[in-house]
N, C-alpha and C positions, 0 to 999 in steps of 0.2 A: 504494500500500500504506500502511496505517496501523498505528501502534503506540501503544496507550493514547490513541487519538483524534488523534494527530499524523501527518500525511502524511510518508512517508519515500520518497524517490526512490532505489531501490537502484542503478540505473545510475550515479547520481552518486557513490555510495559506491564502486562498482567502479572508476570512472574515477579517483577520488582515490587509491585504493590502488595502482593501476598506476603512478601517478606517484611512489610511495614508493621509496626506494633499494632495489635488490635484488629487487623484485617483478616477475615476468614476467606472471602471469595473476592475475585476482581475480574472485571471484563473491560477491555478497551476497544472502542469503535470509532470510526470516522463518521461525522455527521455534517450535513450541509448546514451552512449558516445563512443569515439573512443577506449577506453581501455576495452570495454566489460562490463562495469558497468552501473549504472543508476545515473542520476542527477535530482534533483528537480529544475525545471525551472518555473519561474513565468512570466505571460504576463499581462500587465496593459494598460488600456486606460485612458488618462488624462481627467480631467475636461476641458471644453472649455478655450482656452487661457493659459493653464498651461503646462510648460515643466518639465517633471518628471526626477529626478536624480536617476538612478538605484542603485548607491552606497548608497544614503540616504535611499532608500526604503529597501535595505537589512539590513541596520543598524536599521531601524524602526522595522522590524520583529525580529531582533536579540535582541533588548532591551525588547521584550515582550513574546517571545516564546523560547523554548529550542533550542539548536544549530542545531539539525537535521531538524528543520523546516525552517531554513534560506536557501532560494534558492541559488543555485550555480550561477544563472544568472537571472536578471530581464530585460525583453524585452518590452519597450514601443511600442505600436501600435496605429495608428490613429483610428482603429476600429477592432472588432473581426470578423473573418470569420464565417458565419452562414450557417446552413443547410437550406433546402427548407422550413422546418417548424419552422425556427427561433431559433434553438438551436445552441450552440457553436459547430463548426466543428473543433475538436481538431486535426484531421489529416492535416488540412491546416495551422496550426500554424507554423510559420517559425522556422528553426533551429537557436538556439542562436549562436552568433559569439564568440566562445572561442578563444581569442587571444588578442594581444595588442590593446589598445585604440588608434584610429587615433588621431594624434596630442598630444599624452601623453607627458607631460613636462619632461624634463631631471632633474636630481637631482640638488638641489640648496644648500644643506648642506652636510657636511661630513657624518652625520648620514644617510641621504637619499642615499648617495653613497653606504654606507655599506649595507643598506637594499636592494637596487636594486641588489647589488652583490649577496646577499643571495637568493633573489627571482630567479635570473638567475641560481644560483647553484642548488637549490632543484627542480626547474621546467624544467631545461635544456632549458631555454628561452633565446632568443637573445636580449640583451639590453632592458629589460623592463623599462618603464618610471614610474614616481611616481604616475600617475593616473591609471595605469593598475591594474585590479582586480585579486587577487591571484587565485580565483576560475575560472574566465573567461580564465585565462592562462592555465587551466587544473589542478589546484590544487585539491587534494582530502585529505582524512584523513591521509593517509600515508605521503604525501608530507607536510601536515601541521605539523605532528609530527617531521619530519626532520627539518622544518623551526624553530620550537620552540627550538630544541636542538642547532641549529646553532646560533640563536639570543642569547641564554643563553651563549654559548661559546665565541662568538665574541663581544657581546655588554654588557654582564652581566645583561641582563634584562629578566624578566619572562613574557612570553606570553602564553595565553591559547586559547582554541577554541572559547570561548565567545568573547574575544577581537578581534581575527582575523575575526570572523563573522561580528562584528560591524564596524571594520576598516580594510577591506581587501586590502587596497592600501598602497603603500609605504608612501605616504603623510600622510594618516591617522594614520598609525602605528608610524611614526616618531613623530607625535604630541602627540599621546597617551603615548609613551614611554619617551617623553621629551628629545629627542636627537636632538641636533642642533648645527651647527657651519658653517659659510660660507665656501664653498669649496675653497681651495687655488689651489690645483692641482688635477683635476678630476682623478679618478681611471680608467685606461683603462679597457675595458671589458675583454681583454686577461688575466688580473690578477684575474678576479673573480673566475675562476676555475683553478688557477695556480697549477702546479705540480713541485716537486723538485726531485732530484736524491740523494739517500743515499745508499752507498755500492753497487752501480750499479743498484739499483731498482728505478723505477720512481713511485712516490706516491703523493697523494694530502693530505696535512696536515688537510684540512677541513674534509675529510672523517674520519680520525683518531679522530679528535675532536668531531665529531658527535657521534661516537661509545663510546668514553670516557664519554660524557655527559649522555649517556643512562645506564651507569654502576650502579650497586646497591650502594645506599648511596651517590651518587654524585649529587650535586645541580647545580654547574657550573663547566666548564672545559675549558681548552685551551691547545693548543699544541705549543711548542716552538722548533725551529730548532737551535741548538747550535753548535758552532765550538770551544770548549774549548781547543782542541789540533789542531794545524795547519794541515789542510787537512783532519780532521776527523769530519764529520758532524754527528749529531745524533738527534733523536727525544726525547723530554722530555715532559711528561704530567704533567699538573698542575690542581689540583682538589680542589674544595671547598665543604666540606661535607654539607649534609642536616642539617638544624638547629636541635640541641639537639639530634644528631645521631652520634654515633661513627663510623667513616669510617674504614673499614677493607681493607687495601691495598692489602692483599692476594686475597680477593674477586674481587677487581677491576682488579688486574693483571690476575686472572683466566678468568674473563669476556672478557678482551682484547684478550687473547690467543685463546679463543673459537670463537671469532667473527672477528678476523683479521688474515691475513697471517703473519707469523713470522717477515717478514721485515717491517711490519707496526706497530709492537708493540713497544711503547716507551721504550728506554733503562733505563729510570728512571721515577718515579712518585714523585711529590712534592706536599705535602698537605699544602694548604694556608687557612688563615681565610677569605680572599677575593681576588679576582683577581685585579691587579692594573689597574686603569682606568684613562684616561685623563680627563680634566675638562669637556669636552663635552660628556663623557660617552662612549668613545671608548676604547677597550682593549689596554693598554700601553705595547706592547710587549717588548720594551727595558728594562722595569722595572721588567720583570719576572726573578726571581733569578736563579742562577746556582745551580744545585743539588749538595749536599754535601754528598759524600759517607760515611763520618765519622759522619755525623750529624744524626738527627732523621728522615730523609726523606726516603721514601720508594724507593728502587732501585730494580734492577732485579737480585740481588744475591740470592742464595738458602736460603730458610727459614725453610724447614723441614729437618729432618735427612736423609730421602730418597733422597731429592734433593741435599743435600750436598755430599752424597756418590756418586750419579750419576755424579754430576759436577766434582768430583775428578777423576772418571773413564774417563770422556770425556778428561780432561786435561792431564791425564797420557797417554792415547792412542794417543792423538793428539800432545803431546809434547809442550803444552802451559801452562803458569803459572796459568791461571784462565779462567773459562767459565761461562758466565752469563746464566740466565734462558732462555733468548730469542735468544741466539746465535745458529745458525745452525751448526751441526756437519760438514756438507760438505762445508759451507762457511769458516770454520776455517781450511780447508785443508784436511778434511776427504775424503776417497774414499772407494770403495767396500772392499778392503783387510782390511783396518782399521775398517770398520763396522763389519766384521767377528770377528776381535779381540775384539771389544767392546762387541758384543753379547756373546762371550765366557766368558768375565769377568763378565758380568751381570748374566749369569747362575751360576757362581761360588759364587759371592758375595751376590746376592739377592735370589738365590735358586729357580729361576723360568725359565720356558721355554721361549726362545726369538728367533724369526726368524730374520735373517739379514734384510729381507725386511721391518721389522717393523721400523728399523732405518731410512730407506728412507721415510717411511710414517709419522714418528714422529721424526724429526731430532733435536729438541731442548730438553733441560733438562726437561722443563715443560711438553711437550707433551709425551716424553718417560717415565717420572716418572709415568704418569697416566696409560700408557700401562702396566707398571710393576705391579701397584697396582691390576690390573685385570687379570694378567697373571696366567697360570696354574703352579703349583709347578713342579720343574724340576724332570724328571724321574731318579731314581737311576741307576747308571751304572751297567751293568751285571757283576757278579763276574767271574773272570778268572777261567777256569776249569783246 
């Protein structure tokens, strides 16, 4: 049997579960989920007088088998349904209840608050408690990858599939990651997926942070919203490189431009040795430094000769002093007539064919510079007769 292309030996899962304390019988099956995929689900019958803990059983399997063998859910039953000849009737096994645990406790520490917020964010779940199982709430490999990135960005901690399989609840993760501090003011659920407005666009900084964390060479990342000039808010990205690896800001910038709309690309990148953290392991946002355009920090100014030349053309056509890589031609006051003027200047200075429509499709210096690199050479004008 295979799940997401990986072979899973269900008898091996069953044999491992029977070795767990208090388990009398075990069965592992693949079940279709609501997303069109399949999940590994285990059913267990306890020894007389024993109450089995599904979370502990998942951890038991996770400690002894590869990640793909850890069931998405473990369902305790009083007995197995049998066919007329005494064999397990798999079709009568109940559907697992993917969802919040009844009576799941609310967060008790600031770290649990933040983890609950991240569970809610990546799973689109409503107010999960600390006892809710990530996989029972519908978590899969893609959601787990998003969770790892968000935990890295927000809490500065590293989590992998093995840790999540063994401790798939907020309570378990908070203990494993050693995050804790009594909650003074609980974080309202409305802030868990909060959005802000910058330059008229509504965006969620957490989405930008998750993309930044996935960029090449980035170990940890965070997003700050700064208002260094009154009334002018902007996004700033903060990155910590992978150990013993030289971070290439140009690669990070290119990754962001490729994977985010222009209005979500941070206006500056700040490279740090480590993200500032509070005593209890929470990202200390007020301590994030302001980007210094004159310092050694990576910002969104042109870096190549082509970008510099194109940025100058943008500025001259638009009548502005400077244009950053991520600023849209049209947000700076451009319109169709100015776009025609810009494409004419590009043909002359770069010697390539350029349609006006291309400016609408690639309105930033970064995007348009890429189009110029692959554009056809300009056709020579016909000689006058």
